[in-house]
C-alpha positions as CSV (number, residue, x, y, z in Angstrom):
1,Q,-54.8,28.0,-8.8
2,V,-51.6,27.7,-10.8
3,Q,-51.2,25.1,-13.6
4,L,-47.7,24.0,-14.4
5,V,-46.7,22.0,-17.5
6,E,-43.1,20.8,-17.9
7,S,-41.5,19.9,-21.3
8,G,-38.1,19.3,-22.7
9,G,-37.2,16.0,-21.2
10,G,-35.9,13.1,-23.3
11,L,-33.1,10.5,-23.8
12,V,-29.6,11.8,-24.0
13,Q,-26.1,10.5,-23.6
14,A,-23.8,11.3,-20.7
15,G,-22.1,14.7,-21.1
16,D,-25.0,16.1,-23.1
17,S,-27.1,19.1,-22.2
18,L,-30.9,19.6,-21.9
19,R,-33.1,22.5,-21.2
20,L,-36.3,21.9,-19.4
21,S,-39.2,24.3,-19.6
22,C,-42.2,24.9,-17.3
23,A,-45.1,26.9,-18.5
24,A,-47.4,28.4,-15.9
25,S,-50.9,29.6,-16.2
26,G,-53.6,30.8,-13.7
27,R,-52.8,33.2,-10.9
28,T,-50.1,35.8,-11.1
29,F,-46.9,33.9,-11.9
30,S,-44.6,36.5,-10.4
31,N,-46.2,36.1,-7.0
32,Y,-44.5,32.7,-6.7
33,A,-41.0,31.5,-6.1
34,M,-40.4,28.5,-8.3
35,G,-38.4,25.3,-7.8
36,W,-37.3,22.2,-9.7
37,F,-37.3,18.7,-8.1
38,R,-36.6,15.3,-9.4
39,Q,-37.5,11.8,-8.5
40,A,-35.6,8.7,-9.6
41,P,-37.2,5.2,-9.5
42,G,-37.4,3.9,-5.9
43,K,-36.2,7.2,-4.4
44,G,-37.7,10.2,-2.7
45,R,-38.2,13.6,-4.3
46,E,-34.9,15.5,-4.5
47,F,-34.5,19.3,-4.6
48,V,-32.7,20.6,-7.7
49,A,-33.0,24.3,-7.8
50,A,-35.1,27.3,-6.7
51,I,-35.5,30.9,-7.9
52,S,-37.1,33.9,-6.3
53,W,-40.2,35.8,-7.5
54,S,-38.2,38.3,-9.5
55,G,-35.5,35.9,-10.6
56,G,-32.8,37.8,-8.8
57,R,-31.9,35.0,-6.4
58,T,-31.3,31.3,-7.0
59,Y,-30.4,28.4,-4.8
60,Y,-28.9,25.0,-5.6
61,P,-27.8,22.1,-3.5
62,N,-24.0,21.6,-3.7
63,S,-24.4,18.6,-5.9
64,M,-26.1,20.6,-8.6
65,K,-24.0,23.8,-8.5
66,G,-22.1,24.5,-11.7
67,R,-24.0,22.0,-13.8
68,F,-27.7,23.2,-13.4
69,T,-29.0,26.7,-13.9
70,I,-32.6,27.8,-13.1
71,S,-34.0,30.9,-14.7
72,R,-37.4,32.5,-15.3
73,D,-39.2,34.8,-17.6
74,N,-42.1,36.4,-15.9
75,A,-43.3,38.1,-19.1
76,K,-43.8,34.7,-20.6
77,N,-44.8,32.8,-17.4
78,M,-41.9,30.4,-17.9
79,V,-39.3,28.7,-15.8
80,Y,-36.3,26.9,-17.2
81,L,-33.7,24.4,-16.0
82,Q,-30.6,24.3,-18.0
83,M,-28.7,21.0,-17.3
84,N,-25.2,20.5,-18.6
85,S,-22.7,17.6,-18.4
86,L,-25.5,15.2,-17.6
87,K,-24.7,12.0,-15.9
88,P,-26.6,8.7,-15.7
89,E,-27.5,9.4,-12.1
90,D,-29.4,12.5,-13.3
91,T,-32.0,10.1,-14.7
92,A,-35.3,11.0,-13.1
93,I,-38.7,12.6,-13.6
94,Y,-38.2,16.3,-13.2
95,Y,-41.0,18.5,-11.7
96,C,-41.4,22.2,-11.5
97,A,-43.3,23.6,-8.5
98,A,-44.6,26.9,-7.2
99,T,-44.4,28.2,-3.7
100,T,-45.1,31.4,-1.7
101,T,-42.1,30.6,0.5
102,Y,-38.8,32.2,-0.4
103,L,-36.2,29.8,-1.9
104,T,-37.3,26.8,0.0
105,I,-35.9,23.3,-0.5
106,V,-38.8,21.6,1.3
107,P,-41.2,19.8,-1.1
108,T,-44.2,20.3,1.2
109,S,-43.7,24.1,1.0
110,Y,-44.6,24.0,-2.7
111,V,-48.3,24.2,-3.3
112,Y,-48.6,23.7,-7.1
113,W,-46.8,20.9,-9.1
114,G,-46.5,20.0,-12.7
115,Q,-47.0,16.4,-14.0
116,G,-43.2,16.0,-14.6
117,T,-41.0,15.3,-17.6
118,Q,-38.8,12.3,-17.9
119,V,-35.0,12.7,-18.3
120,T,-33.0,9.6,-19.1
121,V,-29.2,9.8,-19.4
122,S,-27.5,6.8,-20.9
123,S,-23.8,6.0,-20.2
């Protein structure tokens, strides 16, 4: 079992930056690739970013490239999502998740999920 707790969300203005954090506990954190997803009201869960077990590889959808950066610190059991140049359409609940599948974008491949943190971007 892996427990994940996100933090760092909040209300910001368009153009601002935020860094989300995800603290992991339980089984060996470095055994899992990690991902960030988001879900806006009335929409499905959207893939945001993924990072490999070691942190050496990352993957983003084209819409996130250049603005979002995922990173991890295995010594601290932490995953981060740095979000820059935020837009109102980035408003959503952001979730971190753990998977044993390498850099997958498929939500059902992730076996552990956090409770989410709300990000609201005002125009």
